N, C-alpha and C positions, 0 to 999 in steps of 0.2 A: 494581487489585488485585494484590498481590504474591503469587506462588506460594510455598507452603511447601516445595515440592520443590526440591532443589538438583541440577539436572541438570548433569553434568559437561560442560564444553565439549569437543566432539569434536576429536581430533587430526586435522589435515588436512595431508597431505604437500604439499611445495612444488609438485610436479607437478600435484597436484589443485587447488591454489590457482590455478595458471596456467590449468588447464582451466576452472575456474569463472569466471575473469576473461574468458576468451575467449567462453564461452557467454552471459555477461551482456551482452556487446557484440553478439553475433549467435547466437541460440539455434538458428538453422537450419544451423549448421555441421555438415557430415557427419562421420562417424567418420574418414574419410580426411583431410579438411581439418584436423580436430583433431590427428590423428596427425602430419601434416606439420608443423604449427606447434609441436608438443610433442616432435618427434623420437621418436615412438612408431609402432608399427604401427596400422593402422585398428582391428584387433580389440582391441589393448590400450587404445586411447583409448575405444572403445565400452564395454569392461568397466569402465573407471574411471568413465565417465559414469553407467552403470547402477548402479554401487555407490553413487555420490554421491546418485543419485535414490532408491535403496533405503534409504539412511540418513536420508532426509528433508531433506538439505541443499539439494537442488534440489527446490523444492516445486511449481513449475509452469513451463510454457513458454507465453508469450503474445506476441501481436503488439502493438507500440506504435503507436497510432493518433495522427494529428494531430487534436486536438480541433476546430480551426477548420474543417478540411476535412470533418468529419462534422457540422457545424452546432452545435457547442458553443462559442459565442463568449465565454462568461464563466466564468472560474475564480475561485473564492473560497475563503477559509478562514474558518470560522465558529467562534467561541469560544462555548461554551454554559456557563452557570452554572445549576446546579440550585437549586431552592428548598428541596428536602428531599433528604436523603441516606439513602434506605433501599435495601435490597437489591432490593425489588420495583421501585422506581422506576428503579434502575440497569439492571435486567434489561429492563424495558419500553422504556426509552430506547434501549438497545442493539438491541433488536428493531426499533424504529422506524428506526434508521439502516440496518439490513440490508434493510428493505423499500423504501427510497427509492433508486431507481437513480441519482439525481443525486449522492448521497453516495457517493463512491468511496473514501474513507478516513475512519476515525474512531479517535480515540485518547483515552484517559483521561489527565489531566494532573495535575501538582502545581501549586500556585500558585492564583491567583484563579479561573481558569476550570477547570471540571471536565472538559470535553471539547473537543477540536479536531476539526472536520469539514472535509474537503476536498471541495468540490463543483464540478461542472461543470453549467452551465445554458445553454440556448440564448441567453438574453438577460437583461437586468436585470429584466424583468417576471417571468420564470420564477424568478429568484433571489428576488424579492420574494414570490412565491407560496409558495416553499419555506419562507422564514423566517416570513411572516405566517400562512400557512395550515396549516403542518405542525409546525414547531418550536415557535413560541411558544404554540400551543394545548395542547401536551403539559402535563399537570397538574404535572409535576415541574420544568418549566423556569421559571426566574426571569428570565433575561436572555440575550440573544444579541448578539454583536458580529461584524459581517461585515467582512472585509478582501478587497477585490477585487484580484485579481492584474493588474497593469498590464503587466509584461513578465517572462515566465518565464525567468530567466537560466540556471538550472541545474536543470531539472526531471528528476526520477527518474534520477539518476545511478546507475551501478553501485555496489555495496557496495565499500568499500576493502579489498581482499584483500592 
């Protein structure tokens, strides 16, 4: 769904872009470490980071976990084609994606598929249960196609600033 609001792209100073690039690589960097890398005082670096957070440019700080080491041996992308396209079905399907912890990302698409889901499961049986027991039974779903990730070559790279 395309928004009717035309938000202006915020101006971001070069020093702030550099700060953002640094915290995308390591969000645990202290104000002192950021200041050292940016040739700023620790207090200046901290104020800049707080300002970026206050503007909503930095939305969250998270740890990046190794899926294999926490027992999630299967990553897959699932394309979902809806049988009917109503606002209620879209809302219900979006709610379903939010309730399933295995679904870590969900996007609406242009083209043949309506949704793309990124999922992590413990094994192929768990992936099959998600597809056969959760997604396909949804009344608005017509078809799903799963793509199992064999080798994550470039997972979750930082944004290109």
